[in-house]
C-alpha positions in Angstrom: -0.2 -24.1 7.7 -2.8 -21.4 7.6 -2.7 -17.8 8.8 0.4 -17.9 11.1 -0.3 -15.9 14.3 2.6 -13.7 15.3 2.7 -12.8 19.1 2.6 -9.1 18.0 -0.5 -9.5 15.8 -3.1 -9.2 18.5 -1.3 -6.1 19.8 -1.5 -4.5 16.4 -5.2 -5.4 16.2 -5.7 -3.4 19.4 -3.8 -0.5 18.0 -6.0 -0.1 14.9 -8.4 2.8 15.5 -9.1 4.6 12.3 -7.8 1.6 10.3 -5.8 4.0 8.1 -2.3 3.1 6.9 -0.6 5.9 4.9 1.9 4.8 2.3 4.7 7.4 2.3 6.2 6.7 -1.2 6.9 9.8 -3.1 7.1 9.8 -6.9 10.5 8.3 -7.8 13.1 11.1 -8.5 10.5 13.7 -7.9 10.9 16.8 -5.7 9.5 14.9 -2.6 11.7 11.9 -3.1 14.0 12.7 -0.1 14.5 10.8 3.2 13.8 13.7 5.4 10.7 14.6 3.5 9.5 11.0 3.9 10.1 11.2 7.6 8.0 14.4 7.7 5.3 12.8 5.7 5.2 9.9 8.1 5.0 12.3 11.1 2.2 14.3 9.4 0.2 11.1 8.6 0.4 9.9 12.2 -0.5 13.4 13.5 -3.6 13.3 11.3 -4.8 10.1 12.8 -3.2 7.3 10.7 -2.6 4.1 12.6 0.4 3.1 10.6 2.8 3.6 7.7 3.9 1.8 4.6 7.5 2.6 3.7 9.6 1.5 0.7 13.3 0.7 1.1 15.2 -0.6 4.0 17.4 2.4 4.5 14.5 4.8 4.4 12.5 2.6 6.7 15.3 2.6 9.2 15.3 6.4 9.2 11.5 6.5 9.8 11.9 3.9 12.6 14.6 6.0 14.2 12.4 9.1 14.1 9.2 7.3 15.1 10.2 4.4 17.3 6.6 3.5 18.3 5.0 3.7 14.8 3.5 0.7 13.1 5.4 0.2 9.9 4.8 -2.0 6.9 8.0 -2.4 4.9 8.5 -3.2 1.3 11.4 -3.1 -1.2 10.7 -2.3 -4.8 13.0 -3.7 -7.5 12.9 -3.7 -11.3 14.0 -7.2 -12.2 15.2 -8.2 -15.7 13.5 -11.6 -15.7 10.4 -11.0 -13.6 7.5 -8.5 -13.4 7.4 -9.0 -9.6 8.6 -5.7 -8.0 7.5 -5.8 -4.3 10.0 -7.5 -2.0 11.0 -10.2 -4.4 14.3 -11.5 -2.7 15.3 -13.0 0.6 17.9 -10.2 1.1 15.0 -7.7 0.9 13.1 -9.4 3.6 16.2 -9.6 5.8 17.0 -5.9 5.3 13.5 -4.8 6.1 13.5 -6.9 9.3 16.8 -5.5 10.4 15.5 -1.9 9.6 12.6 -2.3 12.0 9.6 -3.2 10.0 6.7 -4.7 12.0 5.0 -6.1 8.9 6.7 -7.1 5.7 4.7 -7.2 2.5 5.6 -9.4 -0.6 4.1 -9.7 -4.0 2.0 -12.9 -3.9 0.7 -12.9 -7.5 1.0 -16.0 -9.7 3.7 -14.7 -11.9 7.3 -15.7 -12.8 9.5 -14.8 -9.9 13.0 -15.4 -8.6 11.9 -16.8 -5.3 8.6 -18.5 -4.4 6.2 -16.2 -2.4 5.7 -19.0 0.1 9.5 -19.1 0.9 9.6 -15.4 1.5 6.5 -15.6 3.8 8.2 -18.4 5.7 11.3 -16.3 6.1 9.3 -13.4 7.4 7.7 -15.6 10.0 11.0 -17.1 11.0 12.4 -13.6 11.6 9.5 -12.9 14.0 7.8 -10.4 11.7 4.3 -10.4 10.4 3.8 -11.4 6.7 1.5 -9.7 4.4 0.6 -10.9 0.9 0.1 -8.2 -1.8 -2.5 -10.0 -4.0 -4.4 -9.5 -7.2 -7.0 -12.3 -7.0 -8.7 -14.7 -4.6 -6.3 -17.4 -5.7 -3.3 -15.3 -4.8 -4.7 -14.6 -1.4 -5.7 -18.2 -0.7 -2.1 -19.3 -1.4 -0.6 -16.5 0.6 -2.8 -17.3 3.6 -2.1 -21.0 3.3 1.7 -20.2 3.3 1.4 -18.3 6.5 0.6 -14.7 5.6 -1.4 -13.2 8.5 -2.7 -10.3 6.3 -3.8 -10.4 2.6 -4.3 -7.3 0.6 -6.0 -6.2 -2.7 -2.8 -4.2 -3.4 -2.1 -5.6 -6.9 -5.6 -5.9 -8.3 -5.5 -4.1 -11.7 -1.7 -3.9 -11.8 -0.7 -7.3 -13.3 -1.6 -6.5 -17.0 -3.8 -4.4 -19.1 -5.1 -0.9 -18.4 -5.2 0.1 -14.7 -8.8 0.8 -13.6 -9.7 4.1 -12.0 -11.6 2.7 -9.1 -10.6 0.4 -6.3 -11.6 -3.3 -6.6 -14.4 -3.5 -4.1 -15.6 -6.8 -5.5 -12.3 -8.5 -4.7 -12.3 -6.8 -1.3 -15.7 -8.2 -0.5 -14.6 -11.7 -1.6 -11.5 -11.6 0.5 -13.2 -10.2 3.6 -15.7 -13.1 3.5 -12.8 -15.6 3.7 -9.9 -14.1 5.6 -9.6 -12.5 9.1 -7.3 -9.6 8.1 -7.7 -8.0 4.7 -5.9 -4.8 3.7 -7.8 -2.7 1.2 -5.2 -1.2 -1.0 -5.0 0.1 -4.5 -6.7 3.3 -5.8 -8.5 4.1 -2.5 -8.2 7.8 -3.3 -11.0 9.3 -1.3 -12.4 9.3 2.3 -15.6 7.8 0.9 -13.7 4.9 -0.7 -12.0 4.2 2.6 -15.1 4.3 4.7 -16.8 1.9 2.2 -13.9 -0.5 2.5 -14.2 -0.5 6.3 -17.9 -1.0 6.1 -17.3 -4.0 3.8 -15.0 -5.4 6.5 -11.5 -4.4 5.6 -9.1 -4.9 8.6 -7.3 -1.7 7.4 -7.0 0.6 4.4 -3.8 1.8 2.8 -3.9 5.2 1.1 -0.8 6.4 -0.8 -1.2 8.6 -3.8 -4.0 10.8 -2.6 -2.1 11.7 0.5 1.6 11.6 -0.3 2.1 12.1 -4.0 1.6 15.8 -4.5 2.5 15.8 -8.2 -0.2 13.2 -9.0 -2.9 14.9 -7.0 -2.0 18.3 -8.5 -2.3 16.7 -11.9 -5.8 15.5 -11.1 -6.9 19.0 -10.3 -5.1 20.6 -13.2 -6.5 18.2 -15.7 -10.1 18.7 -14.4 -9.7 22.4 -14.6 -8.2 22.6 -18.1 -11.5 22.1 -19.9 -13.3 24.4 -17.5 -10.8 27.1 -18.2 -11.2 26.7 -22.0 -15.0 26.9 -21.7 -14.8 30.0 -19.5 -12.4 31.7 -21.9 -14.7 31.0 -24.9 -17.7 32.3 -22.9 -15.8 35.6 -22.2 -14.9 36.0 -25.9 -18.5 35.7 -27.0 -20.1 39.2 -27.5 -22.7 40.0 -25.0 -26.3 39.8 -26.3 -27.9 43.2 -26.9 
């Protein structure tokens, strides 16, 4: 089976205008980590021109769905498992809860790592529930297996996050590779600027998910503060130098 076509998929294709999906996932336990704030972030993202949302957690997704009944929502559940590094929607009960909460698309980790349930089984469950399956991938091999199992969308989501230092830039090389092979590719992972997103669309991305740069205020503030620290030090030293006579 390759690339299962859900009856809703062509409708979603038509709804994509900007191609922007905003991931409304605040920093865990941070000041923005609140259901009502996430609903407001989701409203603001759609008001700004986003085509859809990526929401973590079934109960939070249900709240966003209730507030925004017509929104396109990608749902995930994140878990920290003792015996597996897989975090994104690793269990059948997660898939079922997201479907019941109103997700249009359900994303699962499709990396080749030790896991409690095979990614192909989760994808089959998503399709059986009448939802659209998306594979969060790190390599071409991941995406190939996900698509063969019935994922209608494959994404670069986990490139750079399966071991070793996390790169600063998005994986445009993987994006090009996937776009040349699959009909619907989600560019995701460190797409932190409008220019990154525009480049992804020009490469052929079906859509682009942006999270941190839009909805994680603490992280973005830290980017600015870090960049300004050295400037502040240099400016102070310049002021302390006696003026030339």
